[in-house]
ZAMARGU-4260 file (C-alpha; in steps of 0.2 Angstrom, whole numbers, plus 5000, padded with zeros to 4 digits):
<rodrens>
0) 5407/5143/5127 | 5411/5154/5141 | 5426/5167/5141 | 5441/5158/5149 | 5448/5169/5163
5) 5467/5173/5160 | 5473/5178/5177 | 5471/5169/5193 | 5472/5177/5211 | 5482/5162/5217
10) 5495/5164/5203 | 5507/5172/5216 | 5508/5155/5225 | 5515/5145/5210 | 5523/5158/5199
15) 5541/5156/5207 | 5540/5137/5208 | 5553/5127/5198 | 5545/5110/5197 | 5550/5095/5185
20) 5544/5078/5179 | 5550/5064/5190 | 5563/5053/5182 | 5554/5038/5181 | 5539/5046/5172
25) 5535/5039/5155 | 5527/5049/5141 | 5519/5041/5126 | 5510/5048/5111 | 5491/5045/5107
30) 5479/5052/5094 | 5461/5056/5098 | 5449/5063/5085 | 5464/5067/5074 | 5473/5076/5087
35) 5489/5072/5096 | 5489/5069/5115 | 5503/5065/5127 | 5500/5052/5142 | 5512/5053/5156
40) 5514/5036/5166 | 5521/5033/5184 | 5525/5014/5183 | 5527/5015/5203 | 5510/5020/5206
45) 5502/5015/5190 | 5494/5032/5188 | 5492/5041/5172 | 5488/5059/5166 | 5483/5064/5149
50) 5490/5081/5142 | 5487/5092/5126 | 5502/5095/5115 | 5503/5114/5123 | 5501/5107/5140
55) 5515/5094/5136 | 5526/5108/5129 | 5524/5118/5145 | 5528/5103/5156 | 5543/5100/5146
60) 5550/5117/5149 | 5548/5114/5168 | 5565/5107/5170 | 5568/5112/5188 | 5578/5128/5184
65) 5564/5137/5174 | 5550/5145/5185 | 5532/5141/5181 | 5529/5159/5176 | 5544/5158/5164
70) 5537/5142/5156 | 5519/5150/5155 | 5527/5166/5147 | 5536/5156/5134 | 5520/5145/5129
75) 5508/5161/5129 | 5520/5170/5117 | 5521/5155/5105 | 5503/5149/5105 | 5493/5165/5110
80) 5475/5161/5113 | 5478/5142/5112 | 5490/5143/5127 | 5483/5138/5143 | 5478/5151/5156
85) 5484/5153/5174 | 5470/5145/5181 | 5473/5130/5170 | 5492/5130/5173 | 5488/5129/5191
90) 5476/5115/5189 | 5488/5106/5177 | 5503/5106/5190 | 5491/5101/5204 | 5485/5086/5194
95) 5503/5080/5189 | 5508/5083/5208 | 5494/5074/5215 | 5497/5059/5203 | 5516/5058/5209
100) 5522/5063/5191 | 5530/5080/5196 | 5543/5084/5208 | 5540/5101/5218 | 5550/5111/5230
105) 5536/5122/5238 | 5531/5131/5253 | 5517/5125/5264 | 5505/5138/5258 | 5509/5133/5239
110) 5508/5114/5243 | 5491/5116/5252 | 5485/5124/5236 | 5492/5110/5225 | 5488/5096/5236
115) 5469/5097/5239 | 5469/5079/5238 | 5483/5077/5251 | 5475/5062/5259 | 5473/5050/5245
120) 5472/5035/5256 | 5459/5042/5266 | 5449/5046/5250 | 5452/5029/5243 | 5445/5021/5259
125) 5430/5032/5257 | 5427/5027/5239 | 5427/5009/5244 | 5415/5013/5258 | 5404/5022/5246
130) 5406/5008/5233 | 5402/4994/5245 | 5393/4984/5232 | 5409/4984/5222 | 5422/4982/5236
135) 5440/4977/5230 | 5456/4972/5239 | 5473/4969/5231 | 5481/4952/5234 | 5497/4950/5224
140) 5507/4955/5209 | 5503/4943/5195 | 5518/4948/5183 | 5527/4931/5185 | 5512/4921/5181
145) 5507/4931/5166 | 5526/4930/5160 | 5524/4912/5160 | 5507/4911/5151 | 5509/4923/5138
150) 5523/4914/5128 | 5512/4900/5127 | 5497/4909/5120 | 5507/4921/5109 | 5504/4909/5094
155) 5485/4912/5094 | 5485/4931/5101 | 5484/4938/5083 | 5471/4940/5070 | 5471/4923/5064
160) 5467/4917/5082 | 5454/4930/5082 | 5446/4922/5067 | 5447/4905/5074 | 5440/4910/5090
165) 5425/4918/5080 | 5421/4902/5070 | 5421/4892/5086 | 5410/4904/5096 | 5398/4905/5079
170) 5397/4885/5079 | 5393/4885/5097 | 5379/4898/5095 | 5372/4889/5080 | 5371/4873/5090
175) 5363/4882/5105 | 5350/4892/5095 | 5338/4877/5092 | 5339/4873/5111 | 5335/4890/5118
180) 5319/4883/5125 | 5327/4870/5135 | 5341/4883/5139 | 5327/4895/5146 | 5320/4881/5156
185) 5335/4877/5165 | 5336/4894/5173 | 5326/4891/5187 | 5336/4876/5192 | 5352/4886/5191
190) 5347/4899/5203 | 5340/4887/5215 | 5348/4887/5232 | 5355/4870/5231 | 5366/4877/5215
195) 5372/4892/5223 | 5389/4885/5228 | 5391/4878/5212 | 5387/4893/5202 | 5398/4903/5213
200) 5413/4891/5210 | 5410/4893/5191 | 5408/4910/5192 | 5425/4913/5201 | 5434/4901/5189
205) 5426/4910/5174 | 5430/4928/5181 | 5448/4922/5184 | 5449/4916/5166 | 5442/4933/5161
210) 5455/4942/5170 | 5468/4931/5164 | 5463/4937/5146 | 5465/4955/5151 | 5483/4952/5158
215) 5489/4941/5145 | 5484/4952/5131 | 5491/4967/5140 | 5507/4958/5142 | 5506/4954/5124
220) 5508/4972/5119 | 5521/4976/5131 | 5511/4982/5146 | 5514/4979/5164 | 5501/4971/5176
225) 5506/4975/5194 | 5490/4970/5203 | 5479/4955/5206 | 5465/4956/5219 | 5448/4951/5224
230) 5432/4962/5220 | 5417/4959/5230 | 5403/4962/5217 | 5386/4964/5225 | 5392/4952/5238
235) 5399/4939/5225 | 5418/4937/5225 | 5426/4939/5209 | 5445/4942/5204 | 5452/4957/5195
240) 5469/4963/5188 | 5475/4980/5184 | 5478/4981/5166 | 5478/5001/5166 | 5495/5000/5158
245) 5485/4998/5141 | 5480/5016/5143 | 5498/5021/5138 | 5497/5011/5122 | 5498/5021/5106
250) 5486/5012/5096 | 5467/5012/5101 | 5465/4995/5093 | 5478/4988/5106 | 5468/4996/5120
255) 5452/4989/5113 | 5459/4972/5112 | 5464/4972/5130 | 5448/4979/5135 | 5439/4964/5125
260) 5452/4951/5131 | 5442/4946/5146 | 5426/4944/5135 | 5435/4935/5122 | 5443/4922/5135
265) 5425/4920/5144 | 5416/4917/5128 | 5428/4904/5123 | 5424/4895/5139 | 5405/4898/5137
270) 5406/4890/5119 | 5415/4874/5126 | 5402/4873/5139 | 5389/4874/5125 | 5396/4857/5117
275) 5397/4849/5135 | 5379/4853/5139 | 5372/4846/5123 | 5382/4831/5125 | 5376/4827/5143
280) 5359/4823/5150 | 5349/4832/5163 | 5352/4828/5180 | 5371/4824/5177 | 5384/4836/5187
285) 5394/4840/5170 | 5378/4845/5162 | 5373/4857/5177 | 5391/4864/5178 | 5391/4867/5159
290) 5374/4877/5161 | 5382/4886/5175 | 5396/4891/5164 | 5385/4896/5149 | 5375/4906/5161
295) 5390/4916/5170 | 5403/4916/5156 | 5391/4918/5141 | 5375/4928/5147 | 5383/4938/5161
300) 5397/4944/5152 | 5387/4950/5138 | 5374/4959/5150 | 5387/4966/5162 | 5405/4966/5154
305) 5399/4972/5138 | 5388/4985/5145 | 5395/5003/5141 | 5384/5011/5154 | 5395/5002/5169
310) 5413/5005/5171 | 5418/4987/5165 | 5425/4981/5150 | 5411/4989/5137 | 5414/5006/5145
315) 5433/5006/5141 | 5430/4999/5123 | 5417/5012/5120 | 5429/5026/5126 | 5443/5021/5115
320) 5430/5019/5100 | 5424/5037/5103 | 5442/5042/5107 | 5435/5051/5122 | 5446/5046/5138
325) 5437/5047/5156 | 5420/5046/5146 | 5410/5044/5161 | 5418/5058/5172 | 5418/5070/5159
330) 5400/5066/5154 | 5395/5070/5172 | 5406/5086/5171 | 5397/5091/5154 | 5380/5090/5164
335) 5387/5100/5178 | 5393/5113/5165 | 5376/5114/5157 | 5367/5116/5173 | 5379/5130/5178
340) 5379/5139/5161 | 5361/5137/5156 | 5351/5135/5173 | 5362/5146/5185 | 5368/5156/5170
345) 5386/5157/5176 | 5396/5165/5163 | 5414/5158/5170 | 5407/5139/5170 | 5420/5128/5160
350) 5415/5115/5148 | 5425/5099/5149 | 5427/5100/5129 | 5426/5113/5116 | 5421/5101/5102
355) 5403/5102/5099 | 5402/5084/5093 | 5411/5077/5108 | 5400/5089/5120 | 5384/5081/5112
360) 5391/5063/5115 | 5395/5067/5133 | 5378/5074/5136 | 5369/5059/5129 | 5381/5047/5138
365) 5379/5056/5155 | 5360/5056/5154 | 5360/5038/5149 | 5373/5032/5163 | 5362/5043/5176
370) 5346/5034/5171 | 5355/5017/5171 | 5363/5021/5187 | 5346/5023/5196 | 5339/5007/5187
375) 5355/4997/5193 | 5352/5003/5210 | 5334/4998/5212 | 5336/4981/5202 | 5351/4975/5212
380) 5344/4980/5229 | 5327/4972/5225 | 5337/4956/5219 | 5348/4955/5235 | 5332/4960/5246
385) 5324/4944/5238 | 5337/4933/5243 | 5344/4941/5260 | 5331/4954/5265 | 5342/4961/5280
390) 5358/4962/5269 | 5348/4969/5254 | 5340/4982/5266 | 5357/4987/5272 | 5364/4989/5255
395) 5350/4999/5250 | 5352/5012/5264 | 5371/5013/5262 | 5370/5015/5243 | 5356/5026/5242
400) 5366/5038/5255 | 5382/5036/5244 | 5374/5038/5227 | 5360/5051/5231 | 5362/5059/5248
405) 5380/5062/5247 | 5379/5071/5230 | 5365/5082/5236 | 5376/5086/5251 | 5389/5092/5239
410) 5377/5102/5228 | 5371/5111/5245 | 5389/5114/5249 | 5393/5121/5232 | 5378/5132/5232
415) 5384/5139/5249 | 5402/5141/5247 | 5407/5140/5228 | 5417/5156/5224 | 5408/5155/5206
420) 5392/5161/5215 | 5400/5175/5225 | 5391/5188/5215 | 5375/5177/5210 | 5372/5166/5226
425) 5355/5173/5230 | 5350/5170/5212 | 5357/5153/5213 | 5348/5149/5229 | 5331/5155/5222
430) 5332/5145/5207 | 5337/5130/5216 | 5322/5133/5228 | 5311/5136/5213 | 5316/5120/5205
435) 5314/5110/5220 | 5296/5117/5223 | 5292/5114/5204 | 5298/5096/5207 | 5287/5094/5221
440) 5272/5102/5213 | 5273/5091/5197 | 5278/5075/5206 | 5270/5076/5223 | 5254/5086/5221
445) 5246/5087/5204 | 5237/5071/5199 | 5243/5062/5184 | 5236/5048/5173 | 5238/5031/5182
450) 5237/5016/5172 | 5242/4997/5173 | 5245/4985/5158 | 5240/4966/5156 | 5239/4954/5143
455) 5223/4944/5139 | 5215/4932/5127 | 5198/4934/5118 | 5186/4920/5123 | 5168/4915/5121
460) 5157/4922/5135 | 5146/4906/5132 | 5157/4892/5130 | 5150/4875/5135 | 5159/4858/5134
465) 5150/4843/5124 | 5152/4827/5133 | 5144/4810/5130 | 5129/4806/5141 | 5129/4787/5137
470) 5141/4774/5134 | 5141/4768/5116 | 5151/4766/5100 | 5153/4781/5088 | 5141/4777/5073
475) 5140/4794/5064 | 5147/4811/5065 | 5134/4824/5060 | 5143/4840/5063 | 5161/4844/5059
480) 5172/4855/5070 | 5171/4873/5064 | 5153/4872/5058 | 5138/4882/5066 | 5125/4873/5076
485) 5109/4877/5084 | 5102/4872/5100 | 5096/4854/5099 | 5106/4850/5084 | 5114/4833/5083
490) 5133/4832/5084 | 5136/4814/5085 | 5126/4797/5085 | 5131/4783/5096 | 5126/4765/5095
495) 5123/4753/5110 | 5115/4737/5105 | 5113/4730/5122 | 5103/4747/5127 | 5092/4745/5112
500) 5089/4727/5116 | 5084/4731/5134 | 5073/4744/5126 | 5064/4732/5114 | 5062/4719/5129
505) 5054/4732/5140 | 5042/4738/5127 | 5038/4719/5123 | 5035/4716/5142 | 5024/4733/5142
510) 5012/4727/5128 | 5011/4710/5139 | 5006/4718/5155 | 4994/4730/5145 | 4985/4715/5138
515) 4984/4706/5155 | 4977/4723/5162 | 4963/4722/5148 | 4959/4704/5153 | 4958/4707/5171
520) 4946/4721/5168 | 4934/4709/5159 | 4936/4694/5170 | 4942/4698/5187 | 4939/4717/5193
525) 4947/4713/5210 | 4964/4710/5201 | 4964/4725/5190 | 4973/4737/5202 | 4988/4725/5203
530) 4989/4724/5184 | 4988/4743/5183 | 5003/4745/5195 | 5013/4733/5185 | 5009/4742/5168
535) 5013/4759/5176 | 5030/4752/5183 | 5034/4745/5166 | 5030/4761/5157 | 5042/4771/5169
540) 5056/4758/5165 | 5052/4759/5146 | 5053/4779/5148 | 5070/4778/5157 | 5077/4767/5143
545) 5070/4778/5130 | 5079/4793/5138 | 5094/4783/5138 | 5093/4779/5120 | 5089/4797/5116
550) 5106/4802/5124 | 5114/4792/5111 | 5113/4807/5100 | 5123/4820/5107 | 5116/4837/5104
555) 5122/4855/5105 | 5118/4864/5122 | 5116/4881/5113 | 5119/4889/5098 | 5137/4892/5093
560) 5152/4885/5083 | 5158/4868/5086 | 5177/4866/5091 | 5186/4852/5095 | 5196/4836/5089
565) 5191/4829/5072 | 5179/4814/5077 | 5176/4807/5059 | 5193/4796/5060 | 5186/4789/5076
570) 5171/4780/5069 | 5167/4763/5077 | 5177/4768/5093 | 5169/4766/5111 | 5165/4782/5119
575) 5161/4782/5137 | 5150/4793/5147 | 5157/4809/5151 | 5170/4809/5138 | 5173/4826/5130
580) 5169/4827/5111 | 5171/4846/5109 | 5165/4863/5114 | 5151/4874/5108 | 5158/4892/5106
585) 5148/4907/5105 | 5157/4918/5093 | 5145/4933/5094 | 5146/4934/5113 | 5164/4935/5117
590) 5175/4943/5132 | 5193/4945/5135 | 5201/4935/5150 | 5217/4942/5158 | 5227/4935/5172
595) 5237/4946/5184 | 5249/4941/5198 | 5242/4944/5215 | 5252/4959/5219 | 5250/4968/5203
600) 5231/4966/5204 | 5230/4973/5222 | 5224/4989/5214 | 5209/4980/5206 | 5201/4978/5222
605) 5208/4995/5231 | 5200/5006/5218 | 5186/5016/5225 | 5180/5022/5208 | 5177/5011/5192
610) 5192/5010/5181 | 5192/5011/5163 | 5199/4999/5152 | 5206/5000/5134 | 5209/4984/5123
615) 5222/4985/5108 | 5222/4968/5098 | 5239/4962/5095 | 5235/4959/5076 | 5229/4978/5074
620) 5240/4987/5085 | 5232/5004/5078 | 5215/5000/5084 | 5209/5003/5103 | 5193/4997/5108
625) 5184/5002/5125 | 5182/4988/5137 | 5166/4987/5147 | 5158/4978/5162 | 5176/4973/5169
630) 5174/4960/5184 | 5189/4955/5194 | 5187/4938/5203 | 5193/4940/5220 | 5202/4924/5222
635) 5219/4919/5216 | 5220/4902/5206 | 5234/4892/5199 | 5225/4886/5183 | 5226/4899/5170
640) 5210/4902/5160 | 5219/4900/5144 | 5234/4891/5139 | 5240/4907/5128 | 5243/4917/5143
645) 5257/4906/5149 | 5275/4908/5143 | 5274/4892/5133 | 5259/4899/5123 | 5267/4915/5119
650) 5261/4925/5135 | 5271/4931/5150 | 5264/4921/5164 | 5278/4909/5172 | 5271/4890/5172
655) 5275/4876/5184 | 5289/4867/5178 | 5281/4850/5182 | 5265/4855/5172 | 5263/4848/5154
660) 5246/4855/5150 | 5254/4874/5149 | 5240/4881/5160 | 5247/4878/5178 | 5254/4895/5184
665) 5269/4895/5195 | 5261/4907/5207 | 5242/4911/5210 | 5234/4923/5197 | 5219/4934/5198
670) 5207/4933/5183 | 5199/4948/5175 | 5185/4947/5163 | 5182/4962/5151 | 5169/4963/5138
675) 5174/4973/5122 | 5163/4986/5116 | 5156/4985/5098 | 5167/4991/5085 | 5167/4992/5066
680) 5187/4991/5065 | 5189/4975/5075 | 5179/4959/5076 | 5186/4949/5091 | 5189/4931/5088
685) 5191/4918/5101 | 5209/4914/5105 | 5216/4931/5099 | 5229/4940/5111 | 5225/4957/5116
690) 5234/4970/5127 | 5224/4979/5141 | 5227/4996/5149 | 5218/4998/5165 | 5216/5017/5169
695) 5214/5020/5186 | 5210/5037/5196 | 5223/5050/5193 | 5236/5051/5207 | 5253/5061/5209
700) 5267/5054/5201 | 5276/5051/5218 | 5262/5041/5225 | 5261/5030/5209 | 5280/5027/5211
705) 5279/5023/5229 | 5264/5011/5227 | 5274/5002/5212 | 5290/5001/5222 | 5280/4995/5237
710) 5272/4981/5227 | 5289/4977/5219 | 5298/4975/5236 | 5283/4965/5242 | 5284/4953/5227
715) 5303/4951/5229 | 5303/4948/5248 | 5287/4940/5250 | 5281/4952/5263
</rodrens>
């Protein structure tokens, strides 16, 4: 940790001030990580400020008669190194003053020092503009409503009510688990345009109940809820309440209860919806509304509200569990400190904490939140662009400017004007330019391995269907499924008495015609030609019927293993010409068949150089086999080459909801055939699933990311 500067060049502006806490300010005690803290709360503006015991003692000495310097001297003599420094005292007084917690009679020069955030309303408007995806507007004070509802719900707002709630949710979850397949299939109907109004209506109701949960539980523990408003969350209206009064609660479990209250109420609604959904039939309005409620009050509240990387309920719950207030803000400050201390080597950089464990937690959380922030920006933008392209593009530009360009501008301003860099500005600029150049070189110039991934299924390269070539009744099964046959081996034998009778008659007529021919040769040479023509025609008829009779025995078209249904139990049944009786699979000559969507497979045809393929069997994840002779079919098709590639067969490709075969894809797919190289560690078996990695020509990372983003946008907005 760096040395704390004791003195400040601005101390003369505040040393003679005689501030005091405003009369209406409330101060409560809390404990974080075994240490006592004090929270000052202004009920009028609902603003809070947390102080350490030493800072609270200093503020307590500021009674309107004692000067800031007198108070600081007393605290410094009493606490020594633990006392706040002059810069920290100035920052403390400024924060309290800007939070409307401190009354100060100051000169304009001093007030300017303290009130760097003078135009709070202007900053609020700017914050709303920056956070256009999360725009909020206050509507009214809900205290009267909550005061009426809280006594009604008070009998269940305790540990016994929590146990009953947990049992009810567990029962609903137990009933839902066997129906997860049907639940997943209903998602496409839920997001269809015809259901948008219903799902928005259910969403607003569910979130209204969510905010009621926050407000009621906050009221239950004595907090005030002064604000109810509307939040435009990614263009979707959602209510909100200001339950920040819970920040002053002494017990962290009470604060966690308030933070969890919304999810508790919403999951209760989702559990009711589960029972309604299971009790109604598809196509009915209550069934669809119940599904919407499960989706919005169940899935969305767990994915979004419980996510601690967003400043929703999960964030505040995690902050209380870790006992780290202002977790996100302090984590970003921790990352800034580490850059200033270890990259720019500023000795006077101040860390937001002196606790090593807390510092590690802040660092990990800051990195995770930053990564998730980028992920969230890309995901939300692509989703909105896929539904409303123009609005999504506007949101992308606006949010990119707010989340990325403005921080870059602030960094440049810090680099050029910060007093901390007064003696090291040239070095700092040089380090910044070096990092920028290094980033450009690493990401934009140096080629990096580029690969794409897919899922395939092993199939026989020689795979031929076995079909009946003649009508007949199944008389005998010669080869059973799973047995190996050679080319020409009999598989089944059919019977057709009518055909055999016609063959016998034809042979008898042939014998008669041959007899007549011999007689004409001896008696009437002039009639021999006519007799010979009749014999020749009859021989052709006999040969045709004999070929048909021969086709009653179904034979293997090539060597391989017979696969298909069990035919022995169908003895005596009628088999029509063209009926499928199975397949002959060559298990020695196999290939891998993979299907890729159109935009993901575009690189297959764009690559100028041959790409390499690696095959990893799902059954043997430690084995990697080289793929050879990769061939991509330059035509999209809806019918999958294997049912195992679709979601119903365990694959990843979405299927047409009307399809019952499990092989009709929702969007056209491009087929890629790859032959696995010989390996002693893996013997490919038809039907086995494998993962494929296509290694393309090396490109810089920026080019790869731009290409993937371009294809993602194309896939979402159908360009």
